[in-house]
N, C-alpha and C positions, 0 to 999 in steps of 0.2 A: 611760622612767619608769610606773612601775605606777599603776594607777587606786585612790584611797584605799579603804582597808579598813577599818570599824570593828571594835574589839575585840569578841569575844564569848567564849563557853564558860565552863565551871565554874571557880570558884574553889578551888584548893588551900592549905590553912592552912600558914603558913610554919613549918617545922620542927615538923611534925605527926608524921613517921616517917622512918624512912631507908629504906622500903620502898613501892610503890606499895598504894595502898589497893583499887584495881581495875584489872583489865586496861587498859591505855591511858592510865592518868592519868601525871603527872610526880610526882616525888618529890625532898625535899630529902635532899642529903646534906651536912651543916655548911651553908657560906654557900653551898653551888651548889645550884641547882635545873636537875635533870637530866631529860631527856625522853630516854625510849630504844623505849617504843610507841608506834603512832599509834592513838588514840583513836577508836572506831567511834560512829556517830550512835545505834545501837542496844547498848549496851553488855552488857545482859544480855535473858534471856528463859526460858522454860520451856515445856515440851511433853510429856506424858504423864508428866509427874514428873520428866522430864528436865531439870535447871536447867543453863545455860550461859551463859557469858560470852565476850565478846569483843571483839578489836581488828582493826584494817584487816589485820593480818597472822595470826591466828591465833583459834580456837574451843577454850574449854575445857569439859569435859562434867562434870556432876559428878549421879551418880544413886546413892541410896541403897537397897542391896538389903534387902528384907525378906521377911518368912514363912520357906518354905522355904530362901529364898538368904541369909538373915540370918550363916549359919555357912559361907559359900561363901569358897574361898580361890583364889587367881590359877590353880591348877593345877586348879580344877575348869573351866575358861573357855578357850575359844578363841576369840580376836577375831582377824577377819580384815577387811582392808583394800584395797579398789582406789582409783583416783583418783576415783571418784564412787560407792563402796558401801560401807558398815560392817554389818559381820555379827558378832553375838557369839551363842554358842551352849555347851551344857553338853556336855564330853567325859568327865567322870568316869563310871563305871560304877555304875549305881542312882542317880544324880542328873539322870536325864531331866526329870525335873519342874522344872529351873531353867530349861528354855526358855521356860517361860511367864513365869518374871518377868523375863527379859532381853528378850522382844518388842519393849519401848519402846525398847529398843537397836540395833535393827535398820531398815535403811530406804536409800534412795538419799538421799544428801547434798545438799545446797541448790547446791553447786556443787565443781567440782573440788580436792583436797587433794593435797598431797606426802606419801606414805606413809613416804619414809625420813625425813622431818623429825616425825614424829608418834609418840605413845607413849600409853602406859595403866598403873594401878596398880590395885589391890584393896588396900584398908587399912582398919584399923579405928581410928577416931577416939576421941579421949577420953570422949564420951558413951554408947559401946558401937556407934555405929552401923557398919556395913558398908559403905563409899563406893566406887563404883568411879568413878575417875578416867579422864579422856583428854583428851589435847592434839591438836588436829587443825592443821596447817600448810597456811594457803589457799594455791593455785596463784595467784590473782589479789587483787590490793590494793584489796579493796574490802569491803562491808559486807555481811552476811547477813540478808537480811529473815525467814527463819526456819532452823530447823535442817535439816529435811527437804526434799527436792524434792518440789514441788506442780505435778500435771498430768504431762504427756508428757516421758519422759526421753528426750535424743537418743541416749543410749546404748544405751537398750533397741529403738532402731528395727529393725525389720525391714530386711531388703537383698534388693532385687528389681533384677532386672539386664536390659537389653534384646538383650545379644547373651551370646553364650559366654563371652567374657572378663567381662564385669561378672557374669555369674551365679554366679561363683567368690566365696566369701564373702570379704569383707576380712581380712586377719589382725591378730589382736588386739594390741595394744601390751602390753610387759611390766606398764604402769603399769595397765593395765585389767584385769588378772586379780587375783581375790582372792588374797592372799598372807597367811599367818597371821603375826602380830606379836608376839613376845614381851614379858613383863609386864617393866616397869621404867623409872625414869625416868631419863634420861643424865643423867651427870653435868655440871655446869656447871664448863666451865674457867676457872681463875684468870682468864685473859687472852681476849679475843675472837681468833680466829685472824684472820691478814692474808689479807682477799681479794682486794682491787683498791688501787691508788693512785688519788690525786685527779687526776694528769694524764690518766689513762687516762678515768675515767668523765665528769669535770666538761668541760662542752662552753661556760659562758658564766655569767654573773653579771648580775643585775636588782638594784635597789632602789626603792623608793618610798615614802612617808610622806603622813600628814597631821598634824593637830594631836595627835590621841590615839596613832596608831601607827606603826609604821613595819615595812617588810615587804623581807625579802630572797629573791631566790629563786637557787636553784643549778640551771641546766641540766644535763641528762645527755646522752651521747651514749647513742644507744638500743644499737647493738651490744655495747658495752663494758658495760652496764646488764645487759640481758639475757644474757652471759654471767658476769657477778658473780652473777645470779638462780639460776643452774646450782647454787651451793654454798648459798646462805643465802636465806631470804625476804627481798624488800624491805624487810619492816618490822623485820629485824634487820641492816641494812646501815649504817645512820648513827646519830647520835649527835648531841644537842644539850644542851651545858653553858653556863648562863647566870647572872650574877649581876648585881648592881645596875647595874655600870657596865662590865663584860666579856661578852663572846660568845666562845665556840668550837664551832664546824661539823666533823665529823670524819666519817671513815669508821670504824666499828668493827675494830679489827686495826689500824689504822695513827693510832693517836691523835697521834702525835708529829708525824705532817705532816697537820696539820689544812687542810681546805678554805679555811676562816677563821678569822682569831682575832684579837681586838683588842680596843680599848677603845671602848665607845658614846660616842656624844656628847654623851649625856644620861642621866639616871638613867631605870632602868624598872620595872617590878613583875614579878620573874622567874617569879612563881608564875601569872602570866595569858598567861605564852608559851605560844603554841600550833604547832602545825607539822602540814603535812600534803603527801601528795604530790598534784600536780595537774597539769593540761594545760595547757599556754599556749603563746602564739605564740612561737618561738624568735629571738633577736634575731639580724636577718639583716644578715650583713658587707656587702650590697650594697645600694642604695637600690632601691624596691620601687614599681611603677606605683601610681598611686592607685586605689583601690579594691580592691588584687588581696588575696587572701586567702593568708596567711602560712602557714608550716608550724607544726603544731604537736607538742610533745614532752613526755615527761615533765619534771616538774622538782619539787624540794624548796623549798614554802615556808613561811618562817618569819616568825611575826605577833608582833612585840614591842609590849608595850602598854606605855606611856611615864608615866612617873611624874607625880602631879598637876603637881611644880614645873618639871617638862620639857615640858609640854605646849605645846611652840613649834616653830618649823620648825628642825631639825637641818642644820646646813651640809654636813654629812657623817655617814651614819647609823654607819659604823663607820672607826674611825682603826686600820686594819689595820698589826700588827707585822709590817715587812719581815723579820723574822727567821723568820716563819710559812712564806715561801716557800723555806727552806731545809730539806730534808730532816732529819727524827731530831733538830729544834732545840727544838720547843716544848715546855713543861712537862707533866706527865700529868695533874696537877690544876689546874684554870683557877683555884684559891684562891692558889696560887703565883705566878700572872700578875704581882700589883700588886707583890707585894716583892720579885720576882725579877727582874732586869734582864737577859733572854735577848739584848736587843739589843746589838751590840758597839757601843763607843764611834764615833761618827761622825768620820773625818779631818776636819781642818782645812781648809775649803775656799775660805778666804781669796785672792783674788788666782787663783784657778782660771782657766784659759782653755778654751775648747772642746775643745781635744786633752784635758786632762786628764780632764774628766767624762766625755767619749766613753771614754776609756780605763776608765774606773773601769765605768762600765754595760756594757761589751763583756765584761769580765772577769766580771762576775756572770751575763752572758748564756751565756759559755762553759760556763761551769759549772753551769747549771742545764741546758743542752744535753747536757751528758755524762752526767747523770742521768738523762735521758728527758721533763724538765721542759719540754715545747716550748712551754706557753704562756706560762709565765713568762718564758723565754729570749725569747720574739717581744715581748714587754713592755719589758725591757730593751735588746733591739735598736731597738726604737722610741725609747726614749728617748736612746740614742746617735745615731741619726739628726737627732733632733732638734736636737744639736748640731753636728752636721758631716753636712749633708744630701748633698754631695756625694761621700761615701765609697762606691764601690760594693761593698766588701766586706759593708757591714756590709747593703746590700740583697738580696743574696746570702745572706747568713747567715739573714736573717729569711725569705726565700724557702722555706728548708730547713724552718725552723718550721713554715711552713704547710702544706708539702706534707705534713709527717709529721701535721699534725692535720687533713689531707684539705680544705684552704681553698685549692683550685685555681686558684682566681679571682683571690685574694689573690696568691697566689704567682706566678702569671704576669705582673700587675703590677709587682710587684719584679723580677722576671727582665727584664722590657723598660726598665723603670729602668736595670738594670746592663749591657745592651747600649748605651742613650743615654749611660751615664755613659763606658764603656769598651769601643768596639766590636771592639775585637781581642783580649776576653780570652775564652776557650774555655769557662771554668766559667760565665760569664754565660749562654751559650746551652744547657750542660748543664742549669742550671736552668729554664730556659724550655721547653727538651724535657721535664725530669719535670713541669712544671705541665702542658703540653697533652696529655702522656699520660694524667695524671689526670683532665683533661677529655673524655678519649676523643676527641681531635683527633688521629688517629692519623698523618694524612699529615703535618699542620702539627710533629707533634712529629719526624719524620722529617728535614724540612727542618731543624728549628733543630739536631738531633744533626748533620745533613751540615756544616751551617755552623760546628759546632763541631771537627769533624773537620777542615775544612779549615785552621782557624788552628792545628790541634796533631795533624797528622798520625801524629805518632810514638807518641801513645798508644793502646794496642791496647784500652783499654776501651770506645770508642766503637762499637766491632763488639758489644759485651756488651749495650750499649744497643738497637743496632738489633735484636738477635734478642729482647731483652725485651719493645721496641714491638712487634714482630709477633708473639710468643706472646700477649701481652696481647689485641691485636686480634683474633686464631683464637679465644681464650677467649671473648671478647665476643660475636663473630660467631655462633658456637656457640649460646652460651646464647639470644641473640636470635632464631635460627634455631628453636630449641626451643621456645621461648617462641610464638612465632609458630604452629608445628605444635599445640600444645596448645591453640592458643587456637581454631586452624582448627575442629580435631576437638570440641572443645566446643560451638562453635556449628552444628555439623553435626549433633551429638547433639542438640542444643535443638531444632534445626528438625524434625528426624526425630521426636522423642517428641510435638512437638506437631502434628505433619502427622498421624502415627499414630492420635492421639487422636479428630482432628475425621473422619479418614477413618473408623475402625470406627464412631463413634456417626451419621454420616451413611448408611452401608451399613447399620447396624443399623434405622435406621428407616426407611429406603426397602424395603429386602428384606421386613421384617414386614409393612408396610401394602400392599404388593403381593401379598404371601401371604394375608393377611386376604380380599383382594376377591376372591382365586381361590378361597375357600372353605374353605380349609384351617383346621386346628383351631389354637386357641393355641399348644400344645406344638409341632405344625408348625412353626408360622410362626418360634417362637423356635428351632429347630434350624436353621431355613434361613438366619435372620439370624446366628446366630454365625458359620454358614459363611461368609455374605459378608462378615463383618466381618474375619474371617479372611483371606479373599481380598483385602481392600482393602488389610490391612495388609501381607501380602506385596507387592502392587503398589507402595506407598508404599517398601517397603525396596529394591525392584527399582530406582526412580526414582532412591533416595538412593545405591544403589551408583553408578548412572549418573554422578550428578553429582560422585561424590567422583573418578571417574575421570577427569574434565575436569580438576580441581584439579593444579596444578604446584607443585613446590618453587620457593622465590624465585632458588635458585642455578643452576637446571638452564634451558638455552637450549631455546625451544620456538616453533614457527611455528603453534601454536594459539593461537585468542585467549586475552584473559586470562580468569581465572576471576570471576565475581561473584557475588551474593546481592542476594535481594529483600527490602529491608529499611523500618523506619520511621524517622522521622526522627532520632530518638536512636541508631541503629543497631542497636536489636533486630529481633526477626525478625519479619517480616509475614505476616499470614495467605495472602497468596499466594505464598509462599513455596516452595509445593512443588504447585503448579497446573501440572501434565503432562498433555497429551492429546494424541491421534493427529495431530492439526493442528500441534503442534510445542510447545515449552518455551514457557510461560506464556503460552498462547492461551487469551485469555478471550472472543473473538466479538465482541459488539458493544460500540463505544465509549459509554461514559455520557456524556450532555453536562451540565455544570452550567451554569447562566445565572445563577441568583440568589445562590448563594454558593459558595465554592471548596469543595473535596471535602473530606470530614471525615478522610479515611486514605488519601491520596493515596500508593502507594509510593516509596520511592529504592532506585535502584540503586547497589551497592557493587562499584566495580572496582580495579584496580590498573594504573596508567598513568604511570610506572611506581609511584609512590607511591599509597597510599591513599586514595580519595575516595568521596563520595556524592554523587548528582545526580538531579535530579526537573524536571519540567516544567510549565507549563500551555499553554496555546494562542499564547502570544506572550512568554513569557520562560521561561529556564532560571535554575534555581539550582543550586550546587555547594557542598559543603563538604569541604574536603582538610584531611587530618592533617598537621601540622607536627611538624618535630624537636622533641626537648625544648631546643637551644639557641636557639629563635627566642623574643625577649623582648618584642618589640613590632612592630609593622607597619613599622618602619624598618629590621629585618631581612629583611623578606620583599621579593621582585621578582616583579612580576606583568606579563605582557606579552602582549596579547591581539590579535588582529587579525580579520578577518572570517570567516578560515578556519580559524585555530587558535588553541592557548593554550599558553603556558609559565610554571609557576609555580616559582621556585627561591628559595634565599637567598641575600644578599648577598655576592658574594666566592666563590661556590661555582659551579664550573662545571656540577656534575650537576645537573639539574631534579628537584623533587618531583613535579610531573604535566606531561606536553607530547605533544600530540596535535594530530592534525587534525580540524575537526568534522564531524558529518556533512552538515551544512547549512551554510548563511551565518548569521552574527549581527550585530549591530550594536553597535560597539564604541563607539559615541559616543553610543548611545541614552539616553534621559533616566531610563531605570531600571538603565543599568550602576553599580556600586557594588561595594565589594568592602572588608571589616572582619574583625579577629580577634575572636573570641566571648568575651567577658570570662569570666574564672575555670575555663576548659576545661584539664585535663591529660591527655594533651598537646595544645599549642594546637592549635587548629582554624580555618581562614579559611574564611569564608562569601562566595559570590560570586554577584551577581545580573545577567545580562546580557539584553538584548532580543532575541529571532528577528529574521531579517532583515525590514524592512518590505515589501519588495518582494513577499515571499511569505505575509505574512499578508493585503496588500491583493487580493493576486489570487487567491486560493484559493476553489474552488468548493465545498468542505466543510470546515469548521471541524475537522471529525476529523482530516482528511490532514495538518493542522498539526505534529500531535504526533510526534515523532521516533522510528524505531524502535531507535537506539542514539545514545550520546553522540559517539564518536569512530568513525572509518570503517575502523578494523580491530576494533571491539567485536563483541560476538556479537549477531546481531540479536535483538531480542523479539517475540513473538508480539503479534498486534493485541489491543488490550483492555485490555492492561496497566495503563496510566494513563488516568485520566478526564480528558475536555475540561474544563479550567477558563477558561471563558468569561469570567470575571470580571476577566482581566487585558488583555482585549482593549482597543483604544481606545474609550470609550464611542459615539462615532458607528454605530461597526461593530457592537459588542455591541447597540443599539438596533435596527438594521438587522436583525438577527439573531432577535430579539425578534418584531420586526412580520412578518418572513416566515413565524416558527413559527405566531403566531396567526393570520395569513392560511391557512396549510396545515390548522391545527386546525378554523378554520372552514369550511373548504372539505371537510375530511372529513365533519363535523357536516351541512354541510347535504346531502352526498351520500350520508349514510346517512339521511337523513329523506327524500329523493326517493325512495330505492329501498323504502322501507318502504310507499309507495302503489303500486307496482307490482304484477302480479302475478307468479308466478314464471317465466312463460312472457316476459313481456317483461323480466326480470331475464336470464334466460338468453339470449334475443336481443342484449341490450346487451352483455353480457361476450362472447359471439362475435363481435359487432363490432368492439370493442376490439383482441381479438387479432387479427383478420385484419388492422386497420389497422396494428399492429405487426408482423406478418408482412412486411407489403408493404412498411414502412419500412428492413427491414431484408434486402428481397430474398429472401425463403423462399416455396417454392411452396406450402407446407400454408395450407388455408384449411380454417375451420369452417363447415357450412351453416346459413344464416340466412332467415329467411322472405321478406326481400328476394332472395335469389340463388333460391329457389325459385320467386318470381312471376317474375321475368326469363326464368328456363326453360321456363314454362310460356308465357309471351309469344311465346317461340322455337317 
């Protein structure tokens, strides 16, 4: 049920006129109040003497031409429109002065419009004013805050490319080019053309109420709605007629097959009815996990104001007339509904048993299915199943409806019920295979079709289903592969752009400072800095090309290590992503030790093994984030197996692992920090896992920097030293305290030694340094020695 919505909006006097007083308001037509336009929150405005009125779907301009343009005619003007720009100028010889009068009509529009649905006129009014009128059809269903674009327009942005392919200027679309539009208002047809039927565009219905209002929502199928909006604006697609006790919601052009039509459970105030297109959570056929965010879609929301005497809870908002489910059966005018009985006389059902009720509902369902009314057919099949729940054919037919509606999970449930009721029926396996194919479970679909073929080997259509499944799988794999390739290229381009900017900036600063220290002039230092930046850019591009050569296609066999990226925890590019040196890839040098708090930006390494995962580490723990398939709905669908040397993550019932590999070193599967869970609200699902490193290694190490693994799995690429910072905060408390004491002792010893050396002469410092080196040479068996005063005294004695 919907949350209660309080009534609001402007009141329109009943019976005031048969035409709307302003754009977007409803109007009375006899006893029927009609809604045809969606009112805007900013219905009118004016800028530079250009007055405009707007609805959610269109904007109408009105500009009075004065001065030299007062006697202009349409032939004197040239009006050009693109999807984002309006240009009006004079074309008649000797009328060049008109351009100054027309300047107010030129500019970048607030948002995109549809040129093919826009028009303009230039006409004399009764008071003698020469009025330029233009109607623009909006591309998006929303309110304009102003007529003209304020600030930067994305359509005027310059194009800059990083490589020869990108340097090619993008080709303009036809709608982005200025095209001349001839004068004239299109003639309104007597009847709206047919665009789409209710079965294609409507995906679900919801209702809700409080004491003052009743709300009805019609949810749309997004692809079908987008297809319909290619011909007309969304604002011109629907219509609502309402009387005190009756309601009709329909698609314009298909009025005799309404979406909803029937008698309201109580009286309403028609002129307070309002409607709008909103985003709302789609009604899900499957139960959702607690706290899970649903899928939001566009829907038509109609808010009905209850009359004062009917401000109570209605048992049902609308008593829908079943005849409205039949195509071309509803009256054109809602006022005819109370007087005309369009519902056929109901048969006498006295004494009917389950068989008769089932037969009646099945006949209605079959009729709807033949006319592509799959939603209505599913409703009737459900009624029939209520009377005879053991009839496998009803489940099969309802599964066919769900397949047409692309509700494959529900179709699979019905198909499995079929096989449970009659396991030897081939058609039950056919429905099951269709549903599994729609869910992109290709192997399971092939198994279902083979089970059906086993029971009906003479039917040649099974081979067609095999071929269709293989074709759809190939198309899906190709699309997925192309999507991955494009995503990899986009990620690498982003990395390259960021690394190039950083390298150029650092080179500019370093070279300029060095040149100024050497006595170069500012101009010379600037030229050298520019050359240094160019060399730095070339080096980054060379390293990027080298890295790209390491990337492999998912469907190619290779003996090379898996590709990898250096990213942040959320998967975005990390600043260390292009730190290549002559010491090796990602070589950073010294390891940073963090004992007071965890590192602020610890890098993550993204690899494929074979599925995609990211990992990072501290001194005593590993963290993994694994991307799971879309089919995973809860933790119960995931199978995690981990030993001291290996890990395997997969889905229940699937032999192919998502992640599988042998660790570089040992871990503690029974450690106190081992845990894994699904991260909430992630699409696709992501599993996060934490595991302790082997306690024997942690307790016996001589340097905590050596606890950092150079790679996660023993067949990954070895990463350079210094990529990860040593996070000592995850060590056991007594080990961390021991390290702090040793560090404090070492620091104090260094300070004491520094203070002692300050009191020595230079000769004494050199003597002590030479003795220390001689001791070190002796410990390592090296014959080299430095001369010291002690050696010279011994030599003199000898």
